[in-house]
PLY file of the C-alpha trace (Angstrom):
ply
format ascii 1.0
element vertex 441
property float x
property float y
property float z
element edge 440
property int vertex1
property int vertex2
end_header
123.40 112.35 99.02
125.99 114.65 97.48
127.87 115.00 94.17
126.54 115.71 90.81
122.79 114.89 90.42
121.60 113.12 87.10
118.24 114.71 86.62
116.28 113.40 83.62
117.83 115.29 80.98
114.84 117.03 79.77
114.40 118.42 83.12
115.43 122.10 84.41
113.89 122.54 87.66
113.45 120.40 90.54
110.29 120.91 92.96
110.74 119.23 95.97
107.84 118.66 98.05
106.36 118.26 101.91
102.87 117.12 103.25
102.84 119.30 106.32
100.62 118.46 109.42
97.38 119.78 108.12
97.90 117.30 105.08
98.80 120.45 102.49
101.42 119.85 100.24
104.23 122.71 100.26
107.64 122.74 98.71
110.42 124.66 97.34
112.20 124.78 93.47
115.46 124.88 92.21
117.47 125.05 89.12
119.03 121.95 88.00
122.35 123.28 89.04
121.18 123.46 92.33
119.68 120.23 92.51
123.32 118.82 94.59
122.50 121.30 97.36
118.96 120.51 97.55
120.02 116.99 98.23
122.76 117.75 100.41
122.65 120.07 102.81
118.83 121.19 101.86
117.21 124.48 101.99
116.55 126.67 104.92
113.00 126.67 106.51
111.48 127.94 109.49
110.35 124.89 111.67
106.76 126.54 111.91
106.51 124.90 108.37
105.25 121.87 111.10
102.27 123.59 112.03
100.82 125.41 109.02
97.70 124.95 108.91
94.51 124.56 105.77
94.03 128.80 106.23
97.56 129.25 106.05
97.56 130.30 109.79
100.39 129.40 112.11
99.55 127.07 115.28
102.74 128.01 117.48
103.16 125.37 120.26
106.16 125.51 122.99
108.37 123.54 120.06
107.38 125.21 117.56
107.88 128.94 117.04
109.80 131.99 115.43
112.80 130.64 116.82
115.31 128.47 115.43
115.77 127.33 111.76
115.73 123.67 109.78
116.43 122.22 106.28
114.47 120.73 103.67
116.66 118.14 101.99
115.08 116.76 98.67
115.73 112.65 98.26
117.14 112.47 95.12
116.93 108.51 94.97
113.27 109.34 94.13
113.14 111.87 91.34
110.21 111.83 89.19
109.74 113.39 85.82
106.83 115.40 85.97
107.18 116.44 82.44
107.78 120.28 81.16
111.25 120.52 82.36
110.16 119.80 85.80
111.54 117.20 88.00
110.05 116.01 91.36
111.51 114.83 94.58
110.29 114.35 98.51
111.52 116.32 101.18
112.96 115.11 104.34
113.23 117.50 107.32
116.46 117.59 108.80
118.69 119.59 111.08
121.53 122.17 110.16
123.75 119.49 111.35
122.15 117.05 108.42
120.44 114.82 111.32
116.76 113.75 110.83
114.27 116.09 112.83
111.96 114.12 114.90
109.07 116.28 113.25
110.25 114.40 109.60
106.89 112.66 108.22
108.78 110.29 106.06
111.72 109.59 108.74
108.29 108.28 110.93
107.66 105.80 108.37
111.75 104.70 108.06
111.36 104.33 111.67
108.10 101.69 111.30
109.70 100.04 108.79
112.84 99.25 110.35
110.54 98.14 113.45
109.15 95.81 111.05
112.33 94.33 109.69
113.26 93.93 113.43
110.80 91.68 113.47
111.76 89.58 110.39
108.36 91.35 108.66
108.72 92.69 105.34
105.43 95.28 104.50
103.69 95.97 101.61
101.05 98.77 101.29
98.97 100.18 98.23
96.51 103.41 98.56
93.57 104.22 96.55
92.81 107.75 95.20
89.90 108.84 95.35
88.69 112.67 93.96
86.41 114.96 92.35
86.76 116.67 89.05
85.12 120.38 88.81
85.63 122.62 86.33
87.75 125.03 85.94
85.91 127.67 88.20
86.07 125.17 90.92
82.05 125.56 91.26
80.64 122.44 89.57
81.59 119.07 88.44
83.40 118.76 85.31
80.90 117.26 82.60
77.43 115.75 83.29
78.87 113.90 86.85
77.70 110.41 86.49
76.39 107.49 86.14
77.89 106.13 88.92
80.71 103.51 87.77
79.49 104.28 84.18
81.82 104.77 81.59
80.42 108.35 80.23
82.70 109.96 82.66
85.81 108.02 81.34
84.54 109.15 77.59
83.54 112.66 78.46
87.21 112.90 80.27
89.16 110.80 78.13
91.51 113.40 77.07
92.15 114.35 80.70
92.25 110.43 81.53
94.75 109.81 78.50
96.89 112.29 79.78
96.86 111.14 83.41
98.15 107.56 82.37
101.00 109.53 80.14
101.92 111.23 82.71
102.13 108.74 85.18
104.21 106.21 82.82
106.50 109.19 82.50
107.03 109.37 85.91
107.16 105.76 86.69
103.92 105.04 88.39
101.58 102.11 87.73
98.17 102.65 88.09
96.18 99.31 88.60
92.62 100.77 87.76
91.18 103.81 87.09
87.26 103.88 86.87
84.44 106.56 87.57
83.25 106.23 91.34
79.93 106.77 93.20
79.25 110.46 93.52
78.99 113.18 90.84
82.09 113.83 88.89
84.07 111.39 91.26
87.27 109.51 90.37
89.47 106.49 91.53
92.47 105.15 90.80
94.38 102.16 92.54
98.39 102.47 93.09
100.55 99.28 92.62
101.84 97.80 95.64
105.38 99.09 97.24
106.87 99.44 100.50
105.08 102.29 102.61
107.72 104.89 102.46
107.33 104.34 98.39
103.89 104.02 98.43
103.59 107.32 100.46
105.46 109.39 98.08
103.82 107.52 95.56
100.88 108.93 96.73
101.61 112.35 96.65
103.41 112.44 93.44
99.94 111.29 91.89
98.17 113.58 93.29
100.07 116.45 91.78
100.40 114.77 88.18
96.50 114.49 88.72
95.94 118.26 89.39
98.79 119.09 86.42
96.87 117.07 84.22
93.60 118.51 85.33
94.84 122.01 84.71
95.94 121.20 80.92
92.38 120.34 80.47
90.37 122.89 82.50
89.48 120.50 85.49
90.64 121.25 88.86
90.70 118.33 91.10
89.44 117.81 94.36
90.70 115.31 97.30
88.92 116.68 99.87
86.97 114.00 102.29
83.78 116.01 101.69
84.08 118.20 98.28
80.57 118.66 97.88
78.01 119.24 100.80
75.42 116.47 101.38
77.09 114.09 98.86
79.51 111.21 99.37
82.90 111.99 100.29
86.29 110.80 99.22
88.51 108.24 100.86
91.91 107.59 100.32
91.76 103.75 101.24
95.30 102.08 102.52
96.09 97.65 101.15
98.70 96.36 103.77
99.91 92.87 103.44
102.71 91.35 106.04
104.96 88.36 105.20
107.94 86.53 106.93
110.18 85.05 104.45
108.29 85.45 101.70
105.13 83.87 103.28
101.85 86.10 103.81
100.32 86.37 107.52
97.07 87.10 106.15
96.22 83.91 104.89
97.48 80.00 105.29
96.56 79.84 108.58
94.25 78.21 110.72
92.81 81.14 112.66
89.78 83.07 111.78
89.73 83.51 107.60
93.08 81.67 107.19
94.80 83.97 109.20
97.83 82.90 111.13
98.42 83.79 114.66
100.28 86.47 114.06
98.19 88.29 110.96
95.20 87.69 113.67
97.34 89.91 116.32
98.13 92.58 113.20
94.71 92.69 112.33
93.55 92.60 116.03
96.48 95.85 116.60
94.97 98.01 113.41
91.00 97.69 114.80
91.99 98.25 118.69
93.79 101.31 117.38
91.36 103.20 115.34
90.02 104.91 118.18
93.40 106.84 118.71
94.63 107.06 115.66
91.65 108.65 114.05
93.16 111.81 114.80
95.61 111.21 111.83
93.58 108.79 109.48
90.83 111.47 109.17
91.83 114.24 110.56
90.51 117.31 109.58
87.35 119.79 109.87
85.63 117.94 107.04
86.45 114.29 107.56
83.46 113.67 109.82
81.55 114.73 107.49
82.43 111.48 105.03
82.85 108.86 108.37
79.14 107.92 108.36
77.49 104.83 108.86
76.31 103.08 105.98
78.54 105.44 103.49
81.34 102.08 102.96
83.63 104.62 105.20
84.57 102.42 107.87
82.45 104.59 110.75
83.00 101.33 113.01
86.39 99.96 114.48
85.86 96.51 113.61
86.94 93.91 110.83
85.13 91.86 108.56
85.98 89.36 105.39
85.31 91.77 102.34
83.16 93.69 104.45
83.15 97.40 103.35
81.05 98.48 106.34
83.78 97.70 108.74
87.11 100.30 109.15
89.41 97.33 108.22
88.14 94.74 105.27
90.23 91.62 105.30
90.57 91.02 101.70
90.84 87.21 101.28
93.98 85.33 98.80
91.41 83.95 96.13
91.71 83.84 92.48
90.05 86.62 92.19
92.60 88.76 94.41
96.17 88.30 92.61
97.99 90.03 94.93
97.03 87.80 98.12
95.57 88.27 101.27
95.52 91.94 102.50
93.66 94.38 105.23
92.04 97.45 103.58
91.74 100.43 106.24
88.75 102.23 104.97
88.50 105.54 106.90
91.56 107.16 105.83
91.26 110.30 103.67
92.74 112.63 101.53
93.23 115.29 104.62
95.63 113.10 106.28
99.13 113.15 105.58
100.09 110.00 104.03
103.43 109.40 105.64
101.81 109.72 109.28
99.31 107.30 107.77
101.72 105.00 106.81
103.76 105.19 109.98
100.72 105.01 111.91
99.03 101.91 110.49
102.33 99.97 110.30
102.87 100.94 114.07
99.47 99.69 115.18
100.00 96.54 113.51
103.56 96.36 115.26
101.86 96.84 118.36
99.18 94.42 117.79
101.81 91.92 117.09
104.36 92.71 120.15
101.31 92.76 122.63
99.92 89.64 121.13
96.28 91.51 121.19
93.40 89.09 120.92
91.31 89.21 117.57
87.44 90.50 118.07
85.07 88.55 116.41
84.27 89.35 112.75
81.66 91.42 111.99
79.93 89.77 109.21
77.17 92.69 108.66
76.27 95.97 108.24
77.21 97.74 111.97
75.10 100.09 111.40
72.30 97.33 111.77
73.72 95.77 114.91
71.70 97.36 118.49
74.48 99.01 121.19
74.17 96.03 123.10
75.71 93.84 120.33
78.47 96.67 118.86
79.85 96.26 122.58
79.92 92.76 122.91
81.88 92.89 119.21
84.04 95.79 120.40
82.88 97.76 117.57
83.32 101.13 118.67
81.88 104.19 116.27
85.09 106.46 115.30
85.34 109.82 113.94
82.00 111.43 114.50
83.19 114.45 115.67
86.86 116.00 115.41
87.47 116.98 118.56
86.89 113.53 120.07
89.40 112.13 117.45
92.28 115.04 118.60
91.70 114.26 122.24
91.95 110.58 121.81
95.47 111.11 119.58
96.50 113.51 122.39
96.25 111.46 125.18
97.46 108.15 123.52
100.37 106.80 124.49
100.46 104.33 121.80
100.52 106.86 118.88
103.28 108.83 120.61
105.27 105.47 120.82
104.77 105.16 117.30
105.12 109.01 115.92
106.69 110.67 118.98
105.79 113.45 120.90
107.13 116.40 118.73
105.59 114.83 115.65
101.95 114.25 117.89
102.07 117.92 119.28
102.37 119.48 115.93
99.31 117.33 114.51
97.27 118.02 117.49
97.81 121.70 117.05
97.34 122.33 113.81
93.90 120.44 114.14
92.94 122.18 117.19
92.83 125.92 114.93
90.84 124.01 112.72
88.13 123.53 115.20
87.95 127.16 115.60
87.71 127.54 112.29
84.36 125.25 112.22
82.85 127.23 114.73
83.17 130.35 112.97
81.64 128.83 109.65
78.45 126.81 108.34
78.66 123.78 106.59
78.21 124.77 103.15
81.00 127.31 103.44
83.44 124.81 104.82
83.12 122.69 102.02
83.62 125.18 99.51
86.40 126.79 101.95
88.44 123.72 101.81
87.91 121.90 98.52
91.05 122.16 97.27
93.21 122.67 100.40
94.82 119.15 100.09
95.54 119.89 96.03
98.50 120.71 94.74
0 1
1 2
2 3
3 4
4 5
5 6
6 7
7 8
8 9
9 10
10 11
11 12
12 13
13 14
14 15
15 16
16 17
17 18
18 19
19 20
20 21
21 22
22 23
23 24
24 25
25 26
26 27
27 28
28 29
29 30
30 31
31 32
32 33
33 34
34 35
35 36
36 37
37 38
38 39
39 40
40 41
41 42
42 43
43 44
44 45
45 46
46 47
47 48
48 49
49 50
50 51
51 52
52 53
53 54
54 55
55 56
56 57
57 58
58 59
59 60
60 61
61 62
62 63
63 64
64 65
65 66
66 67
67 68
68 69
69 70
70 71
71 72
72 73
73 74
74 75
75 76
76 77
77 78
78 79
79 80
80 81
81 82
82 83
83 84
84 85
85 86
86 87
87 88
88 89
89 90
90 91
91 92
92 93
93 94
94 95
95 96
96 97
97 98
98 99
99 100
100 101
101 102
102 103
103 104
104 105
105 106
106 107
107 108
108 109
109 110
110 111
111 112
112 113
113 114
114 115
115 116
116 117
117 118
118 119
119 120
120 121
121 122
122 123
123 124
124 125
125 126
126 127
127 128
128 129
129 130
130 131
131 132
132 133
133 134
134 135
135 136
136 137
137 138
138 139
139 140
140 141
141 142
142 143
143 144
144 145
145 146
146 147
147 148
148 149
149 150
150 151
151 152
152 153
153 154
154 155
155 156
156 157
157 158
158 159
159 160
160 161
161 162
162 163
163 164
164 165
165 166
166 167
167 168
168 169
169 170
170 171
171 172
172 173
173 174
174 175
175 176
176 177
177 178
178 179
179 180
180 181
181 182
182 183
183 184
184 185
185 186
186 187
187 188
188 189
189 190
190 191
191 192
192 193
193 194
194 195
195 196
196 197
197 198
198 199
199 200
200 201
201 202
202 203
203 204
204 205
205 206
206 207
207 208
208 209
209 210
210 211
211 212
212 213
213 214
214 215
215 216
216 217
217 218
218 219
219 220
220 221
221 222
222 223
223 224
224 225
225 226
226 227
227 228
228 229
229 230
230 231
231 232
232 233
233 234
234 235
235 236
236 237
237 238
238 239
239 240
240 241
241 242
242 243
243 244
244 245
245 246
246 247
247 248
248 249
249 250
250 251
251 252
252 253
253 254
254 255
255 256
256 257
257 258
258 259
259 260
260 261
261 262
262 263
263 264
264 265
265 266
266 267
267 268
268 269
269 270
270 271
271 272
272 273
273 274
274 275
275 276
276 277
277 278
278 279
279 280
280 281
281 282
282 283
283 284
284 285
285 286
286 287
287 288
288 289
289 290
290 291
291 292
292 293
293 294
294 295
295 296
296 297
297 298
298 299
299 300
300 301
301 302
302 303
303 304
304 305
305 306
306 307
307 308
308 309
309 310
310 311
311 312
312 313
313 314
314 315
315 316
316 317
317 318
318 319
319 320
320 321
321 322
322 323
323 324
324 325
325 326
326 327
327 328
328 329
329 330
330 331
331 332
332 333
333 334
334 335
335 336
336 337
337 338
338 339
339 340
340 341
341 342
342 343
343 344
344 345
345 346
346 347
347 348
348 349
349 350
350 351
351 352
352 353
353 354
354 355
355 356
356 357
357 358
358 359
359 360
360 361
361 362
362 363
363 364
364 365
365 366
366 367
367 368
368 369
369 370
370 371
371 372
372 373
373 374
374 375
375 376
376 377
377 378
378 379
379 380
380 381
381 382
382 383
383 384
384 385
385 386
386 387
387 388
388 389
389 390
390 391
391 392
392 393
393 394
394 395
395 396
396 397
397 398
398 399
399 400
400 401
401 402
402 403
403 404
404 405
405 406
406 407
407 408
408 409
409 410
410 411
411 412
412 413
413 414
414 415
415 416
416 417
417 418
418 419
419 420
420 421
421 422
422 423
423 424
424 425
425 426
426 427
427 428
428 429
429 430
430 431
431 432
432 433
433 434
434 435
435 436
436 437
437 438
438 439
439 440
């Protein structure tokens, strides 16, 4: 984008944000008079940004070292008003010649959305955000912390909640619902459906807004998959729907649960690809603490109708679901890069469609209640029980390399292998405390 930039009148500064391979939000800021530069040629950065780690270590690889340069280009078509004179925009990673880098996280989403369009498909996505509110010290949950799904946490934090609604409205984000969740101090909000790129942008913007609102009220917000040791974890569930010429593919068919033949192949692609994709969907050294059976986190690669223990929950098109049928992917958590998540899930769906993957039987019970023989018969593979297996499967996956590209997979694997070393040198409670706010802004 070139030429004068029309930031919101009240905004004096523009902050650009990129989510890196560790899921950490990083960025740069300029005066509004430099916004047109930020949005055209971009600002310089080392390629090592692609392999920054949660502890700010750098996981150098053959492709990502100390030599070279890239540019951070703000997408000025997606500017949002954060309030207090500050505007925000997501960042694309480009070469010095202005070409999109293979590493670019937003570029990975664009490629998969374009591939879907090539099949005549329109994709919509919505992301849920779970977080835990701590006091300003970051050591104790804010308020009484409960009860689960109670109104007391909403009333105790009413000033914060009102601030959240107001700041989201200013930024142009629609909150579909907000409530106290199951865990102590845990809240959840759901964002309105959008195209996958916009859905990922909205996820990042929402987390920034939540943290800003929190600071104004003495609250520190954690998006960690395991913010409190031995408590329930926090997820970042993703809902996906697919349509051709306005006709949905996940309902109205004569297949299982009303799926069309193409819808069945899409769900099969999601389920079949989860073991290889878990290294980007629930990727961090804390993710496996959340991804356990009977935690509603989707610890088995299977699907079921309204089954909250299945990794892929098919939500029926009923009067109680005005958005229509969709597939909810449950293992995703807040330590994942939301752009990589969106690219991966759309890519897996297309893989299922292109290969005509057969849909396994639906699982209509808690998978953890089944014996090993039955799980094998259903193809319900346990996923995410340890970080190293997820990384190994990701690195060996031709399917994931085809979806994300070799440079991006190389960066993701290197960063997460760095985390394995951190996990070996620290105790559980220490890890949980140390990285409680690694994915906050």
